[in-house]
N, C-alpha and C positions, 0 to 999 in steps of 0.2 A: 478414215471416214469421220474426221474431226472438223472439216472445213464448214464455217458458218455459211448459212443461206443468206443471199443478198435480198434485203427487203426494201422495196421503194415506199415512199409515203402513202401512195394510193393502193398498196397492197392490203388485202383482207384475206383471211383463211377461207372464206366461202368463195371469193372471186378466184383466187389461185387454185383451190382444190377443184372446183368445176372445170377450170381450164386444163388442169393435169388429166382429169378423167377423159376429156376430149381427146387428148393425145393418145392415151391408152386405147380408146375405141378406134382411132385412126390406124393404129397398129394391128387391129383385129382382135384385141382382148375383149371379152365379154364383161362388161361392167354395167350391171342393171342399176336402177335408181335407188334400190335398198342399199347397195354397197357404197354408192356415192354419198348417201345420208350418213352411213356409218363413218365413212372417211371424214366428212365434214365435222362430225361430232367429235372425232378423235383430234382433228387439228384444232378445234376450240378448246381441247383439254391441254395439248402439249404445246400449242403455239407454233411459231415459224422460225424461232431463233436456233434451236438445236437441230442440226442437220440429221443426226442419227434418230432422234425422236420422230421427225417427220418421215424419214424413210420406212421405219418399222410400222408407223401408223398406217401408211399406204400399203405396205406389204402384207400386213395382217388383215386388212379390210378389203383391199381390192383384188388380190391375187387368190384365186381358188384352185388352179391347177398348177403343180411344180414345174411344168414344161413352160409356163408363162413368165417364170421368174427372170429369165434372160432378157425377154423383151421389156419387162418392167424395169429392170436395172438400166438398160440403155435409154428408156425414155426418161428415167429419173435423172441420169447424168446430163441429158440434153437439156431438160426443162429447168431442173432445180440448180444445176451447177453452170448452166449456160455454156456448155461445151459443144463443139462441132462434131458432127458424125456424117460420115459418107453414106450411111445407110438410112438415116432419118432426116427428112427435111420438115422443119417445123415453122409454121407461120401462124402466130396467135392473133386471131381477131378480138376485137374488144367484146367482152362478154358481159351481159347484164343478167341479174338474178331477180325473178319475181316470186313472191309467195302467195299462194291462194288457198283457200279452205274448201270444204265440200260444198258450201253454199254457192261458190263461184260457177259450178256447172249449170245451176238453175238461172243465173243471171245472163242477160243478153249482152251486157257491156263487159268488155275485156278488163283483166285486172290492170290496176294502175301501175305505170312503170315510171319510177322516180329518177331514172338514170337518163343520161343524154347520149348513150351508147347507140350507134347505128348498127352494131354487130347482132348476132343471135341472142335469144333470150331463153335462158334455162328457167323453166317454171317449176318450183318446188311446191308439193302439195302436203297438207297435213289434215288430220281429222281430230276434231275435239271431242268425239263420241266416247273414246276411251277414258278421258278425264272426266266426262260428264257422268259416267257410270258410277263414279266413286264420289261425286259431289253431293254435298248435303241439300236436300230439298229446301231447307230454309235459306240457303244462300244462292239459289238459282235466279237468274234473271227471267224476264217473261219470255224471251227468245229460247232460253234453255229449257224452260217449262214446256214450251211447245215441242221441243225435240224429245223431251222425256215422255210426252204423251205418245209419241210414235213407238218409243221403245216399250212402254208398259203395254201398249195395245198388241205388240208382237210376242208377248209372253206366251209360252205354251205349258198347259197344265196337264199332267198325267194322273189319272184317277187311281186312287188306291181301292182294292176290292175287298169284299167280305164274302164268307160262304152264304149261300142261299138254301132255303128248304127245297126249292124246286130242283127237279132232276131233268136232264137233257139226254137225248140219245148219244151214245158214245160208240166210236168205231173201234175201239179197243176193249179188251176184257177188263172189267172191274169187279168190285164186290157187290155191286147192285144189279141184279138181273132184272131185265125188262120183260115181265111175263106176258103183257098184252102183245108186244111185237113178236115175241118168240112163238106164241100160239098162233098168230096169223101166219107167220112164215111156215109153221108146222103143217097148216092146211094144205099147202101146195106140195107136201112131201108125204101125203098119206097119214098124217097125224104124227109122224116122227120129228121131233124137235132138233133137226139136223143143224140149222143155222141159229144159234143162240145169241140173243140181243142183250145189251147192257145199257146201263144208264150211268151217267157221271153227274157230280155235283156242279150246280150252277154258281157262278160268282157274280155279285152285283157291286157296282161302284159305291163307295162309302159317300155319305153326304158330307159336304163342306159347309160349315157355319162360320160366318165372318161377322164379329162384333167390333165396330169401328167407332172409336171415341172422337166425337166432333166438338168437344169443348173448346173454350178459348185457348187454353194452353197447347192444344194440338193444332191449331190454326195453321201454322207453316206446313204441316204434313197431311193433315186431313184431306185435302183435295187430291194429292197424289195417292193416298191410300184408298180414296173412293174410286179413282181411276183403276187401281189394282183390283178392287172389288168387281168393277164393271168387266174387266178383262176375265175375271174367274167366272162370273155369271154367264158371259157369252162363250166362253171357250171351254167350259167344263159342264158336265150334267150333275144334277142334284146339288145345287149351290143355294145357300140362303144367306142374305146380307141383312144386317141390322145397324142402325146408327144409335149410339148410346151417348147420352149427355145428362141432362136433368130428367129425361124420359127415354123410353124405348120406341123406336120407329123402325118397322120393317120396310126395307127399300129394295126388296128383290125385284118387284114388278117394274119399279122406276129404272132399274139397272139393266132391264132385259132388252132395251133398245139397242140396235146395232151401231147407232150414232153415239160416240162417246160424249160429245158436247151436249146433245139432247138428253142423254141419260144423266149427266151431271147436273143440269138444270133442273130435271124432274126431281131428283133426289134432293137438291137444295131447296126446292119448293116444299116437298113433303116433310123435311125436317124442320120443325119450328124452333128448335132450341139450338140451332147451329151457333157456334162460338159462344155458348153459354157456360153455365157452371157444370160441375161433374158429381154424379152420384152413382158411382160403380156398383156399390152393394145393392142399392134399391133397384137399379135397372136390371142388374143381373138376376135379382130375385123375381122380377116381373117376368124375364124371359124364361126362367126355370119353371114358373107356375103356368105360364100361358102356352109356351112352346117347347121348351127343352125337354123337361121330364115326361111330357105327354107323347113324346115320340121323335120330335125333330132331332135331339141331341143324342139319341140312343145309338151307339156305334158309330157315331160321327166323329170327324175331326174338327174341333173347335179352335178358332183363331181369334184372340183378342188383341187388337191393335190400340194401345193406349200407352201414355207415359206414366200411369199409376197414380196420378194426383187425384185425390178423392176427398170430398167434403163430408162424406158420410161417416158412419162408424166402421172402423177397420174389421171389427169382429163379424159384422154382417157380411162383408165382402168374403172373408175367409170361409164363413159357413156356406155361402152360395157357391164359391168356387169348388168346395168339397163336394157339395151335392152334385154339381155339374160333372166333376171328375169321376164320380161313380158310375155314371151312365154313358159318358163319352168314350170313344176309342183313344183319343189322344188330344191334349190340350197344349196349344202353343201361345205364348205371349210374345208380342212384338212391340218393343219399346224403342222409339226413335232416339231417346236420350242415352241409350246403352253405349253408343260409340264415343261419348264424351270422355276424354281422359280423366281418370280418377273417379268415375262413376260408380257409385254404389246404390243398391235398391234400398234406400233409406226412406223414401216416401211411404206414408202409412198404407196406402193402397197397394203399392208394390210389394212391400214387405209381408202384407197379409196374404197375397195371392200367389206369391212365388212358391211356397212349399206344396201347392196343388198344381203346379205347372210342369209339363213334361219337357218342354223346350222353351228356352228364353233367348230370343235373338234380336238383332237390330232391325231397324226399319226406317233409316234416315236417307237411304239412297237407293238407286235403281239396282245396284249390286246387291244390297241387303234384300231386296224383293226377289232377286233371282235365288237367293239362298232360301227364302221363305218358300218359293214354289218347290224347291228340292225337299224342304222339311215336310211340306204338305203331302208330297208324293212318296215319302220314305215309308 
């Protein structure tokens, strides 16, 4: 098995590989599109010069059943080595390959074909969503931003719960007897409490508080994070959202609309300091005094989405973070710059807030927002 494969000038790994897969299908072998894709990728790695490399590339990617090895070997000899066989008649039509994306399904026009072949066309499809999940928001084009809107709108939020003082009827025996229901049941039994009733502790969903930095340094990420806040308000109960910059603005009502675009426009209108400066310590102090310490943040999951750049005094931010940490259940800081190679929390605001943070995660891509939903539900 050391003979070299004959290669014509018009031969390409994709063209030859697809034609060979047609031969295998003609012999009755099951060769789905996924195996064809793996085979073409393998040919792109090993090339067409080494016969052994091509053989094992096809054998490892196209053959799933050991009983198919014999048919594969015969097809390989006929197609690659151009040998005659009395059992296989091969006639290769000219094959053209076209590549289309997910958007091609929505288009009425067929994909462009740059070949002049009159034979069958093999259409290979690919999806850009997997790559888009990891792409930085700051590097996304307008079309990619539109795709991200759909992904963010599809996020699902699970609510963490906390014990409540209320008690609910229980079908099982607990430590809390229900005297009222037990006495009512006893009246039907002549005053004998035969059927004893019990109560169980009720659990209520924890409040989620989102504090989103809308300053100039957060401009590439603010709109995506506002979309995330909208998905949280619509898809989860007990959610409060605030925009922080040079002042504090509550935007929960603006984000309650089911239309994401209308919610974003309403939030942008309500926030007068969009793309301005940053005073994290002062705005967090305002939140604590007006909303947080009065009950909104008590037992809640507080998420701060900011890069940590602060024009104020870092000691003020550290003091307010500590006050908020005392009453909240969990504090999560989301920093879009954390994914940068060599990043260290050296900004004054970030360094002051980090000791009072329970979780410090990234927030630059859709994949990081998925991890944020897991952190919120933990």
